[in-house]
N, C-alpha and C positions, 0 to 999 in steps of 0.2 A: 841658647838665649845669651845675649851679651850682658855684661855686668851692668851697663847703663840701663839696659832693659829691665833687669831685675830691680834696680833701685827705683826706676820710674814706676814699676808695677806694684811695689810693696805698699800695702795698705793694711798691713799686719794680719791678724788671724782671721781674715775674711769674716768677720764679725766686727771689723774695725768700725768704731763710731766716728766716721768721717763726716757726719752731719752735725749741725749746730745742736747742742744740748737744749732740752726744754725742761721746764719744771714738770715734775710728775707727782701725782697724788700718792699718798702712802697706800700701800697694799699690805695689810697686816699679816696675811698668811703667805706672803711671798718670801722665799729664801733664795737669794742669788748664789748661794754656794760659794761665797768668797770670791766670785769673779766668773765672768762668762766668756772670757776670751776677747772681749771688745777692746779696742784700743786704736791708736794711731801711730803709724810707724815713725813719723817725724817727732811726735811729742812724747811717745811712750805712754800716753793716756790710756785708761781702760774704763771710760765712761759708759753709761747704759746705751743700748741701741734703742731706736724709736720705730723700727719697722720690721718688715718680714725678711726671712732669710733667703739668700740667693740659692738657686738650685745649681750648685757649682759643678757637681760631678755626674749629673744625670746622663749627659751625652756619652760619657765614657762607659757607664754601666750598661745602658741599653745597647750601646754599640757592640760590646763584647758578647751580649746575649744574642745579637742578630748576626754577628760577624761570620759564624759558621755557615751561614746560608750561601756564601759566595764560593765556597769550596771546602771539602771535608778532609781529603786525604792527609795532609800534613798536620792537621789539628790533633792527631792522635799521637804525636811525638811525646814520649814519656816525660821529657824534661819540662814540657809545659805544665804537666800535672804538678811537678815539684815547685813550680812558681807560685801555685795557688796556696794561700794560707787558709786554715780551717779553724772554726770555733763553734761552740755549742749554740743551738738554735734558740732555746728559751731558758733563761735563768730564773724565771719567776715560779711561784708555787701554783698559781691558778692557771688553768688551761681553758681554752675556748674550743668547743666541739667543732669538728670539721663539718662543712655544709652537707646536707643530704643530696645524694646524686639525683640528677634529673631523670626523666623517663628513659633516656638512652644510656643511663649509667655513668654519665659524665659529671665531673665536679669542677668548680672554678679553681683557679690557681692564684694565690696571693704571694707576692714577693716584695719584701721590704728592702728598698735601696737606701743605704746609709752612706753619707759622705763624711769621712773623718778628717779633722784638721790636724792630724798627728804631725809632730815635728821630730820624727825618729830617724831621719836621714838627711844628708847634706842637700840632696835634690829637693826634698820636701821643704826644707828650711829656706832655700833660695826662692822657691815658688810661693811659699806661704807668708813670709814677712819677718816679723820681729824676732831677733836673735835670742831675747831673754826667754822665749817660750820653748826653746829646744828641750825635748825630753819631758815636757809637762804632760799631765793627764789629757788625753785627747777628748774632744767634744764631738758629738754627733750633729754637726752643723747643717747637714742636709738629711732630711728624712722624707721619703717618697714611697708610697705604696703603689705597686703595679698590679692591677687586677685583670686577669685573663678570664673571660667568661667561660662557663662550662662547655658551651658549644663551640668555643674558639672563634666566634664570629666578631668579637669586639674586645677592645682593651680600654680600661679606665685607669687614669693615673691621678692620685691624690697626694699633693705635697703638703707638709705641715711646717709652718714657720718655726725656725729653730728657737725662737724666744717665746714659744707657746708655754703657758703655765699649766703644769700637770702634776699629779701625784705619782712619783716613781715608786713602784711596789718593791717589796723586799726581794733581793736577788742573791743567789748563792753561786759563787764561782766553783765549778766542779773540779778545776785543776788543783786548787789548794784548800777548798772548803771555806774560804772567806765568805762571811755573810755580810751583805750590805743592807742595813735596815731600811724600811720604807721611809721616804722623805717625810719630814715634819712640815705639813703645809705643802703648798705648791712651789715647785721650782721650775726653772727652764728645762724644756724637754731635752735639750742637747747634753745636759749633764748625765743622762741615763747611760751613756757609753762608758763613763768612768765608774759605774757600779758593777764591774765585772766583765764588761765587754758588750758586743753587739746583741747578745742574748738578752740583756736587760732592756735594751731599746725595743726589742721585739715584745718583751713582756709589758712594757709601758704602753705600746701601741694597742696590744690586745686588751689591756685593762681599760683603756680610754674608749676604744671603738667597738669592742665586741666582735671584731673581725678575726677569723682564724688565719694565721700567717703560716704558710707552708715553707718558705725559704727566706733567707736574707742574702744580700750581696753588699759588701762594704768596700769602698774604694778610698784612696787617699790622694794627695796632691799629684804625685808622680803620674805621668802618662797623659795628662790633659793636653799639653802642648803637642806631644808626639802623636796623639790620637788624631788630632785635626790634620797633621802632616800626612799621616798614613792613609787617610781617605781622600787626600788631595784638596782639602779645604771644604769648609761648610758655608754655604751662602747665607748671608744675613742682610737685612735691609734697614736703612734709616731714612727718615723723610726730610733730612737736612744735613748739611755738613756738621760733624760733631768732633769736639776735642774735650775729652773728659779730664779736665784739670782746672781748678779754680785758683784764685790769687794766693791762697794759703797752701797750695801744693796738694790739696785733696783730689782724689780721683784716680782712675785706673790708667790714664794716659792714652786711652783709645782715641785714635784719630782716623776718621773715615769721611769720604765724600758722600754726598747725598746719593741714594740709590742702593742697589743690591751688589754685594761684593763677597767673594769667597774669602773667609778668614782662616788662617792656620797659624801654628806656632804661637809665638808670644801674643800676636794680635787676637787669636782665638781666646786665650786666657783673659786678655783685657776685656773682650766682649762679655765673657761669662761673669766678670767681676764688676762691671760698670754699674754704678748707681748715679753718680754725679753726671748729669746731662741727659738721662732718660726720664722723660715726663716730669713728675714732681720730685724726683730725686729720692724716692722712698725705696725700700726693699721690695715693695709690691711691684714697682716698675721693673726692678732688676729681675724678679722672678718671671715676669712676663717675657723679658728678653731671653731668659733661660729656656722657657717653654718653646719659643720660636726656634732657638738654636737646636733644641732636641728634636723637634719635628723635622727640621731641615736635615739633621744628621741621619735620622731614620730613613728619609727619602734617598739620601746619597747612598747609604748602605744597600738599599734595595735596588737602586737604578744605575749606579755608577759602574760602567763596564771595566774601569781600570782596576777594580777590586778583583777582577779575574786573574790578575798577575799574582802568581804564587809568592814572589818576593814581597810585594806590597802587603798581601794578606798575612804573610808570616810576621812581618814587622808589626802589624796591627795586633796579632794574637800575642806576640811576645810582650809588647808594652802593656796590653790589657791584663793578661794573667799575672804579671808581676805586681800589679796594683790592686789585686783582689784579695779579700777575705770572705769566705762563704761558710755556710753551714754544711754538715756532713752529707746532706742530700744533693749538694752541688759541687762536691770536692774533686771532680775530675773534669778534664776538657770534654770528654764524651758526654757527661751529664749536662754540661753547659751547652754543648752542641745540640743535644736532644731538646733541651729547653728552647734554644733558639729556633728550632724547627717548629715548635708550637707557636711561638710568638710570630714567626714568619707568616703564619696563615692569616693574620689580621691585616687587612688593607689599611693604608694611612687614613682614609676617610672614616674608618671606624675606630680610630684612636682619639680619645678625649682626655685632655690634660686639664687639671683643676688645682686650685689652692684651697685648703681647708678654710671655710668661712670663719672669720675671727673679728674680734673687736679689741681695742686698746684697753689695757689696765696699766695706767701710768705709761712707762716706756715698753711694756711687754704686751702680749696679746693672750686672749683666751678663746676657746671655741664658742660659737654661737649656736642657736637652735638650728640654723641652716646647716651647721656642721653635722649635727646628729642626723638630719635628713640625708646628707651626702653619705654618711657612714651606713645608714639603713639601705640605701640603694646598692651599695657595694655588698653588704651582707646578703641581700636578697638577689644578687646577681642581675640587677636591672641596669641596662646599658645607659650610660650618661649622655649619649647622643640622641636618645629618644627614638631610636630606630629598631628596637627589638621586634622580632617577629611575634605575632600574636601567639601567646602560649595557652596550652590547655589549662583550664582552671584547676587548681589543686586545692585539696582540703586545707583549712587553716592548720598550721603546725601547732603542736602543743608547745607552750612556753618552756624554755629551758629551766629545769628544776634548779632553784637557787641552792647555794652551798648551805645556807642557814634557812630552815623551813620557817614559815610564818608563825608568829605568836598567835595566841587565842585572840579572836576578834575584839573582845572587850579590853585587851591589853595593848592594842595597837594605837598609838597616838597619831592622829591625822590632823594636819592643818589644811583648811579649805580656803582658797583665795578666789576672788572674782576677777577673772581675766577676760571678760566678755567685751571689753571696750575695743572698738575698731577705729579706723581712720575717719569713718563717717558716722558712727554711732557711739553714744555714751554707754558706759557700762550698764548692763541690765540690773535694776535694783534688786537687792536681796538674794542674789544667786548663791553667794557663799553660805548664807544662813540656811537657804533651802536645801542645798546639797549636803551640808553638814547634818541637817536634820534627817535626811534620808539615810545617811550612814548610821546615825544613832538608832534609828528605827530598825536597822538591820543588825544591830548588836555591837557596833563600833562606839562604845560608850565614851571614848576619849576623843572623838571627832569634834573639832571646834572651828568656827569661822575666824579667819584672820583678816580684819578690815584694814590693817595697817599697810598692806601692800596691795596695790591695784595694777597688776601686770596686764599685758595685752597679748593674748594667745589666740591664734586662729583655730587651734584644736585643743580639746580637753586633754590634759596630760597628768600623769602621776610621776613625781620625781622623788628620788631618794639619794642620800649623800654617800652611802658606803655599802659594800657587799653584804654586810650583816643585816641590812634592812631591805634587801631585794625581795625576799619572800613576803614581807609585810606589804610592800608596795604592790606586788602582783596580786595579793589577796584583796586589797582595797579596790584595785581596778576591776578584777573579776566580779566583785559583788555588785558593781554598777554597770557591767557590760562594756567597760572600756577595753579596747583590744590590747593585747600584750605589747604590740609595737608602739603603744603610747606610754609605756612605762620606761622612764629614762633615768639613768644615773646622772647626777648633776652636783657640782660643788656649790651651786647657788642656793641650796637649801640645807637646813640643819637637821631635818627629819623628814618623814613621809609627808609629802605635800601634794594635794590635789588642786590643780589650777583649772577652774571651770572656764572653758574657752568660748569663743564666739560661735562655735557650732552647737552650743547648748545654752542658748539664751532664755529658753522657756521649757516648760514641761518637766516632769519628774523622771521620765525614762530617757536614757541616753541612746541616741542612734548614731553609730559611727559613720562618718561620711566616706565616700569612696577614696581609695588611696591616691595621694598625689605623688606620682612617680617622676616628676620633672626635676631636673638638676637645678638647684638654686642659682639665681643670677649672681649671687655674691661669691660663687665658686670660680668666677672668671674663666669659664670653659673655653678652651682653644682646640679646634679640630686639627688633627694631624695632617690633613690634606690641604690646609689653608696656606697657599703659597703667596697670598696677597698681604699677609701680616707684615707690618713695618713699624719699627719703633719710632715714637714721636720724640724729637729732640727738643729739649728745653732751650728757648732762645738765648739764655745766658751762657750757653756752652757751644754755640755755633761759631763758624768762622767763614770768611769769604776770600 
C-alpha cells in the first residue's frame, strides 16, 4: 500500500465517528469506559458513534477456515502452527451447557469470530489509523457468531454491533490471576476484550445469549489487504458510480464505477470500511456491504480454480495464520483444516448472515425482543433460512436448573403488566389484575399488578434482570403453564416481571401458541448464494 493510500484510507480506529454528531438522551446505566475508540483521523476527535459496527474482518476469518479445502499437503508445515497465537476460551465464572446431541449423536458447533482493533505492530498501525492509539488496549470491534448445524446442512451467522450495551461479567486472566470485576451497569460490548482477552468476550456472549460457544477465532488488521490479493480479488457490486469522500475529507476513499468489480489490496480494505456513500451512511449499511463481501469471498474460495496453485494457497495460509489468535481447541493448522472440512459441507445457499436486531439508546444500541428470538433459534439449532428438514418431534427438554434455586412462592415478588395491546386492538381491560390474582391464589402473595407500564407483547413472557432471580422467574412461569422458552433475562426490568401478551387476552388458563421459528425481519438476513446483491449508492457520493 502506498503512503498516500494509507493517508487516504485513515479514518482512525474503524469506529471513527465520521458522521455528524447528534444529540443523544442520557442513559443512566451506560458506562463508556472512558472512550470507545471512536474518532476522526483528521481532527483527533473521539466523539460517540451513532450506528452499527462494520464487520471488518469476517472475510479473513472464514476464509482461513475454508482455505484448507483447496489443498491439504503443505498446510501441515510446522511453522504455520507457530504463526498461530493461543488464548483461553472462557474467562468467566458461569458456563453454558453444551447442547444435547440429536438422534444421530451430532451436536452443533458455535464459533465466535472476534475482530480486534489492536495497534501492536507497524502494519496494523498503518492500516488502522490514528497514531496516538499505538499500544492502547484493544477493542473487540467485530463480534460474529458462526453456527454450524448439528447435521452440518446449514450455517447461520449472527453479528453483534460493537456499540451494543451489555453487562460484562467478571473475568479472570489465568496467566497472571488478574480479576476484572463485572461492569457496573451496561457498557459497550467491544470493551470486553480489554477484560483479560478474547475469553471475556466469549463469556459476555454466553451471558447475553445463553448459547454455548465451542471456539473463538480472533483476527487483527494485518492480512485484510493481502487476503484479497491471495484469492485474486473479491467481486462486489454498486448500483451507481461511487466515491466515498465528502467535503470535509470523511470517507474511505473508495472509488468504483457502477456494476460488479473484483476488489483487492487497498481497494478491498476501502470497501470493508466504507460508510459514507452506502445507502444512509450508517453502520447498518456498512455491515450490509460486509455481508455481501463475505458471501462473495466464500464463493470465490469454493469455486476459484486459481486457488489450486500451491504458491497462491501458501501465501493465503501464511497471511491468515499470522493474523490469528484462537482457543486451544483450534491451536494447530490441522485443527483449523479439520474445521474447514466441516464448514465446507455447507452449500452457499444454506448460509444465512444476520445482524442482531437492535434499537438505539442515545448513540448506542441494545438488543430487542427480536434478538432473543434470533438467539433462541440458534440455541435450538433451527436453520435461519427456514429450510430445515422436518424433524421427529422430541419431548420438551427440562429447563436448565438455575444457579440459585427459587425462593418460596410467598416470598417471590412479581410485577404483572398488561401487554395485550396490538396494532389493531386496544389492551384487554383488567388482564394484569386478573393474572396477578391468579398468582396470589396459587400462593404468590407478593404478586401485584403494575398499571404504570402498558407494553405490547405478542406472547406472554416472564422477564428477570439477573441470574440470581432466574429460579424465581422459572417458578412463576411453571405455575401458570408458561413454557420455559418464554422466560427471558432482560435489563429492561428490575425484578421478576410477567407481561401478559396478546396470546392471553381472556380466560384464566394460559395456552401456549405454536412456536414461531421464523427469522425476524429485523435481522436483515442475507443468503450466501445471493449473487444479485448490490449496494445502493447515496446520490451525494456519486460521480460521472
